[in-house]
N, C-alpha and C positions, 0 to 999 in steps of 0.2 A: 601360851595364847590358846593354843586349841584344848585345853582343860577348860579355862576361861568360855571360849565357843561352845562347849558340848553344854555347862551350866545352864546357859544362855537358852537351851533348849529344853530344860527339866521342867516337870509338869507346875510344879510345884512355884508359885509365885514369888515366896517369899526367898528363896533361893535366887532366883533370876533380879529380885528386887537386890541383893548383895551382889550379886556378881556385876549389874551397874553403879551399883558406888563404887566398889571397889578398881573400875576399868575408870573413875570421872579423878577419882584419889590420885589411880597415877598417872593421869594427863597431866593434873596439875604439877605432881613433884617434878616430874621430866622438863617442866616447863615455867617452874617457877619462876615469876617476878616477869615474866617473857609474854608479849600480845600474839598468837597464836593466828596465823595468814596462810593462804594458799602457797604461798613463798615458803612456808619454813616444812624443814623434813620431812619427810611421813612419820608417823607418830603410830605404833600398830595397835595401839590400846584405845588412840582417837579412830582408827579406820574400823576396830570391833563395834565400837558404838555407833558407826555410820552405818555401816551396815546391818546393825539391829531396828536401826530406824528405819528402815525399806523390811524388814521380816512379817511374814503373814500372819505372825502372830500379833494381833491387836494391843495385849497385856504388855509385851514386850517389847513393841513396836513404841507404846506411850510413854515407857520408863525408861528407853532411850530417848526419845523427844525430849521430854523434862531434864534428864542430865543435859544434854546439847545447851538446851536454853539455860540453864541453874549455869554453865559455863560462861556464857555469853552474859549474864547476868555480873557474873565474878568477875568480868574482865579478862578472863586469860583465851575467850578465843572473838577476832575478829567479828562483826558484825556479817560485812559484804563477804566474808567466807562465809560463815552459817548461810546466810541469805543466798545465794549461789546452789549452795548444796540442799540445801532444802527442797529449792525448785528444779532440782536435778533428779531429784530422788519422786519429789511425787505422779504417783499414775493411777489411775483406776484399780492395780491390785492392792495397793498403798494403803496406812492407814491416813487416808484423807484430813478425816476430821480432829484429829491430833494438829499433825502437818499445819494446817491451815490454821489453827489456833496458836503454833506455835510460832508461827512470820509473823501474827497479830501481837502478840507479844514482846518478840525481838521488836518491829517497828515503835512498839512505845518505848521502849526502853530505848534505842537509839532518840528519840523523839528527847529522852531525858537532859541528854547528854551534851545537849546543845545548850547555847547561854541563855540565862534569863533572857537575856534580848534579844535574840536572835531566834526563839521558838517557831521555826516554821519545820516542814515535813520535808526532811531528803526527796522525797519520792515527786515523777510530777506522773501528765499522761504518756509524755513519751521518753523522755531523756531527763533524769535514769527515769525507766518505767516501772510505778508501782507495783510490786511484785504478786500482788494480789489482782492486778491487771494481767498480767503473763499467767498466772495460773489460772482466770475465768479465761480467759483468751485459748488456751489449751483442750479446755474443757468446761463447758459453761453447766454441764449438772452439778458443779462445785457451788453455783449460785446461796443456793441456803446457805453452805457454809459461812460464804464470804459477809450475807447478809448479818446473820450472828456474829459473825466477827465485830461487824459494824457497829451492830447496835452493843456486845459487852463493852466494846472498847470507850465507844460514847459513856455506859454507862457508870465507867471506873472511873472517867474521867472526862468531865463535859467536853473543857475546851481541849484540851490536848488531845479525845479519842476523835473528834470531828478533824481538827488538822493532820492529823493523820490519816485517818479515810478518808479525805477530802477529792483526793484524785481519781479513788475507784467508786466514790461516789458520784459525780462529775462525768466518768469513763458511762456508767451502765445508764446515767441520765440523758448525755447527748450521742452516746452511740447511732449514726441513723441506718445500720445494720436495720434490713427488712423485716428477718426472720422473725420468726413466732415467739420464741425462748426469749430473744431481745424486749421484744413488745412484755412480754410476761415476766421480765426482769424487772421492769422499770415500774411495773404496778408492786410488784413485790417489794422494791426496794421504799418505794411512796410510801406503802401502807406502813414498811419499818420507821421511817422516821417520823411518821405521826407519832406511831406504838410510843418511840424514844422519846418525842418531844410532851407527849401528855403525862409522859411519869417523870421526865425531867422537866422542867419548864425555862430551866437559866439555858439550858439548849434552844430552845426556841429560836433566839434574835439569828443565831449564825447559823440554823437549818433556811433562810429565810434568801441565803447569799446560792442556793441549790435551784430556784425559781426559775430564773432565766435559763440554765441549763435542760429545760425541759423541752423533748421536739413539741412544734406547733407544726410540724407540716402535712398531716392529714385530719381526719374529723376527729377519728381515734385518740390520736396525741391529743387536741385541743381539749376533746373532754374528760381528757383523762389530768392535762395539766389543771383544768378551772375545777374539778372535783379535788386536787389535790391543796391549791387557793381556796377552795371554800372551807377544807378541814382545817386547813392553816389557823386562819379566821377563826375558826370557833375552837379553837385549841387556845389560839392566844387570848380570848375574850372571858376564857376560866381561870389567868392567874393575874394577880397582882404584881402593879411595874409601875417605877416614878412616869411622874409628867414628859420628860426627854424620851422616855424609849415607849409609851404608848403613843408618842408622836410619830416618832421613825417606824415604830412595827402599823402602824395605819395607814402610813401615807405607801410604805412601799405597799400592803394586798392593796390598798387602792392601785395603784399604775397597775400592777400584774394584772390584777381584774379588768379593771376597764382596757387593756392590750388586750386579753384575752373575751373579752367584747367583742372586738374591734376582727377575732377572730371567728366566734365564732359565727357570727353575721357574714360571713362570709362562704361558710357552709352552711348554714341553715342551721344550726344546732341550734336548741335550747338553750338561753342563759341566765333563765331568771333568776337565780340563783344568785349570779354574779350581779346584777342590778342592784338587789337586795341588802349583798352586804358591802356593797357601794356607799348606798343611800346612808346605810347605818355606822358607816367609818364617817361617813361625811359628818353625818351629828353627834360624832365622837370627836371628830376633830375643831367643831365651830364652838366645842366650850374651851379652848385653849386660846390665850393671849399670844401669835408669835406667829415667825413669819417662815410661811410654807416653802418646803424645798420642791416639791411636786405641780404648785396649783398650777402654773401654765403649760409645763407637759400637759397635763392631764385636760386643763382647757382646749389644747390645740390637739388631742386625740378624738375630743368631741367635737371638734370643728370636721375633723376628716367623717366621724363614725355619723352625724348629723345628713350628710352628703346622701348617703347609701337608704339610709329607714325613715320607717313610714310608720303610722299608726300608734296604736298600745307602746310599742316600745320607745316609739319616737318621742314621747311625752315622758316616760323615764328618765329618758337620754337627758330632756331639758329640764329636769327638776335635777338632775346632776350637775348641770351646767351653772344653773340657778344657784345651790347653794357653794357649788367651786367656787362662786365671784363672791361669797359673802367669807374668804378665806383671802390671807393677802402676805406678800404683793402681787396686785395683779400689774400687768405688763400689758402697757396701752396697744402696743402693736400685735399681741396675742389676741387683745378684747377684738382688735378690727377684723382680726383673720375668722377669730369665729363667729363674727357679725356679718362677715360676707358670705359663709356656709349659710346662716338661718336667714338673711334676705332672700337667698334664694328657694327657700319653705314657703315664703308670706305668700299670700293673694297676688294678685296683680294690681300696682296700686295706677292711682289717677297719673295723666304726666305731669299734673301740674301740684302735685302733692303727695304724702307719704304716708297720709293721716289714713288707721284703719278705724274703724267704727265698731269693730268688734276687739278687747280689748284678750285676746291668745293667751296660751302659756308661748307663742313663739315671740308674738309683741313685746310681754314683758321680757323677757329673757334680752330682746335687742335693746329695749330701752336700757337693762342694766348693763350691758355691754357698752349700750352709745358713752353710758358715762362715764368711760372711763377713756377712749379712744378720741372725745369732744372736750373733756376739761380744760385743757391747753393748748389751744389751737390760738385764739387770739392773743395769748406769750409765747406760741411757737419762733426760735430761735430764726429767722430769714434773713441770716447771713448769705451772703454769696461770694463774701471774698475767699481766695482761692486760694490764701494764707492755709501754713498748717493748722493754726487755732482754731478756725472756723471749725474744724473738724474735728478739734477735740471732743470724748465727755466731756458731758455737763458735768454737776454736782447731783452726787447720790440726792434719790432721794428716800421717800417711807423711816424718816427719821434716824437718818443714819445709816440706812440700812441699803446694801446694795444690791439687786436683784442680782448678779452676776455672781454675787458671794453668796446669796440664801438657796441660788438651785444647787450650789452644790456641795453643803450644808451638810447633808447627810449622802451615803455612799449610796449613789441611786446608779451607776457606773456599770452593773451588774445587769442590770433588769434592762441597760439601753442596746443593748440586741435580741433581745428575747421573740421580737419580729422587727420583720422590715418596716411597719407603720411607726412603731415605738422610736427607730431610729431616725426615722424623718423627723418625727416631732423633738426629741431632742436636736436635733442639728437647727430646725424651723427655731425655736427657741432659745439658742447660742446668739444666733442670727436677729432675731426678734429685741434679744436685750441689749445688741450691740446698736440697732435703729432707736431703742426710748432713749438711748444717752447721746445721741448725734444732730447734726445741724441738719439743715434743710441742705446745707450745700453735699455734704457726706449723701446723702440721700439721692440725690439729682442724680451723681456721678454713679452709682451703683446702678441708679436707673438705665444710664447710658450705657455705661458698661455689660450688662446682661444681654445687650442685642448681639453683643458678637461670636454671644456662646450657644444663639437656639439654636443654630444649625445645627451640634454636634451632641442636642439634650432630647432623651429618651422621652416619653411622652409623661410620663410620674415626676420627671420633673420640671416639664414644663407645665405642667399643671398647680406645681410647689409652688413652681417661681410667679408663673399666673394669680397665685393665691395671695400671695410674698405682695406683688405691685399692686392687687387691689385695696390690701388692708395700706400699704401708703397711701394709694391714694383717697380712701375712708378718710387716715388720720390727716390728709393733708389742708393746708391754712385757705381761707378763702382768697386767690391769691393766683389771676390765671395763670405767669408764667408756670408756676409747679403745675398747677393741676393738669395743664397742658403737655411738660412734660411726662406726668403720669399718664396720662390718655395716647403717649406717644409710646410708648415702652409697650403697653397693653396692646396699641395698635399690633406693634411687631408679634407678639406672643398670639395674636390671633390668626396674625399671618401663617404662622409655622404652625397652629394646630388650628383649624377651622372650627372642629367640633366644640372647643370652648366657647364660641360668640353667641352659644343662646345663653348662657350666664351672666353675659355684660350687659345686658337693661335694668333689671333688677336692680343693679350696683347702682347705673346711672342715676336712675331715677331719686333714687333714695339720698345718693349725693346732692341731686340737686334740692333735695327736701332742707338739708345744711344749708345751704347756702344761702349770702344777702345779698347780693350786688347781682346788678345783672345781668356784666361783663362775663360774671362767672358762670353763669345759671346758661347763658346763652352759649357759652361755649360747648358745657355739655351736651346741649340739644343736637349742635351743629356736630357734634361726635358718632349721632345715631346712624348717618349712612354707612360711614366708613367702618363699624361694625359687624358690617353685613358679608361677612365673608363667607357664609356657610349656608346651604339653601333653604336650613330650616329657621335660619336667624331671621330672613326676607320676611315674610307676616308677621313678627311682630312690630319690626319698624315701619312695617305699612300702615298697622293699626295705630302705632301712638303718632304717628305721623298724622292721621286723620284722625287724630282727635287735635291733634295743637289747631289742623283746619278752621276747626267749629269753633276755637277761640279765632274772635273776630281781630283782634291788636296781636296775634303772631300767624295770621293766615298766609300774609306776605313770606312769611319765614319760613311756612310749609311749604309753600313753595319750592321753594329756593334747596330746601332739602328733598324735597320729590325727585328733583333733579339732578341732584349731587347721587341719590339712590338709582336712579333709573342708568346712569354712566359705569355703575358697577354691577346694573342687573336690568339688562332692556328689557325682561318681560314685565318690569312695573310701568311700563310707557303707558297701558289703560289706566292707571291711577295718576300719572300725573296729568293727563291729557285733560283727565276729569275733571284735576283741579286746574287747568288751563281756561276750559271756557265755561267754568263757569262764572256767572257774573259776581261784580261786586260793586256798589256805589255809598262805602264807607268812605268819609275823609276822615283824615288822622287829624286829632287834636292838637297833634304837634306840632308836626309839618304844615298842614293846610295842605295837603294834595293826597292821590286816591293809591299809596301803596301797593295794595294788591294788584293793579292793572300795572302798575312800573315795572311788580314783581314780574306779574305773566307775560310783562311783551321782554324783558329781559332773558326771560326761561326758552321766550320761542325764538329769541334771534341766535342765542346758545345751540339752538336744537340744529339749527338751519343752518349754524357753522361747521358744525360737525359733519351733518348729513350732506 
């Protein structure tokens, strides 16, 4: 053995090469037909090869490491045993380049040994930990070597390479460490992935699943993720694929783009490129006749974004919303949810109508949304029987395609955790799809049940519940009982979060414009004083009531409503007093009496009784 050890130190590379080959042959002979593991008795020749792997000479260690890999591929050495040995000898003084390559080669070989029906990586982020993650955790200076190994593995075999390297890719992208080195590694990895996809288009589809692992907690991370999505879209547009794949990729990138638009808005970043590719992707999708997997999630996200944007950017999102409504199937509940956001942005309507003289893009979007959530109001199932059958799902629509089925036909689960807003959108859509196929009885029961959970709900959850209740209210039939149930729930939410009360007035007046029966219209007006729970909501109510008082037929009602408002906010007495002392000699043609005088007298009596 000493002779062989001396030969490994010869200057002649040929001598060292023959020596390594002799050692490998000796190992094979000593354990012919038997796998060598960590529990196998020591073999001097094998130990000498391991010593050579850590030799300071690059040529010697290279020969020894390649010899070990050949023993693995010929099934003489156990993979786990070899992997542990490689990880134990890697250090700043060793031949790290060849060791990292060897680790990758052994993992690729191990992957091929699994069954055809169960080809997945043996490693994960934690247990068992991916060997390259261990290497990177020990010394992040090995990052360029690891990135090169990732590239070579994927280049060797697209799908197999991605499967083997997925854990380490996810680790680099999702590691929340704030060190500059880690941020730098993410940039390098993103560039590596893009380069791989550019040269190997078949890997592009698999690469999409790594988008959700991008960190979007800081402004820099959001910009980095946005650039990656823009580059990914550019790469996808340059190669041919069938219609099904084109739709899947386009929808996936569309949802990722809109998600990052929302994050960029929060940080005040420029995201014009994301808006451009979103519109471009929608143009592509409009050419196909299919059932979208993400249209409702995207619409819900648009509804969230519209609340916090304005100006030119608002017009862009309106255009995206209009284009999304051309896809199918659109959930009526989701359409009502988005309509609630749009209503808040429209100019203040008149008290008795919601017609706009100018057909702005916002009103056009609202009109298009309205066609989805008002089309079936006359035929809505108004069953109030508490029998189990009354709350069963209705028959599927959209030519036999269920919304719940189409929402999961493509694998968008990866994107759900990209941002908190996206996660909320997915949850909102799941519930919206359930509401779409539910009876009025089920909706009423849900409206009653949420009152019990308001005290324990966060502000974000309260806002979401408020928006969903508003959506149900918009879809409610012209029937006072169900309208009253919606308004009671909304009132409960407003009592828990008074700041939301400023958003209710446009909703009430818009809904009133959709109603036809006088009882339902009066119910809406009678609710106005009840929603004045915040000091900022009082002026709008007073303004609306003053406008009602200008209508002769509604003046008596306006006095009663002003009285109810005064009971909630005593600073409104000045406005009530003005209505009480204002003369009116108009006699009602229906009753033949002066209803205003009677209303004034009743209000004065009630004030005196209270005082």
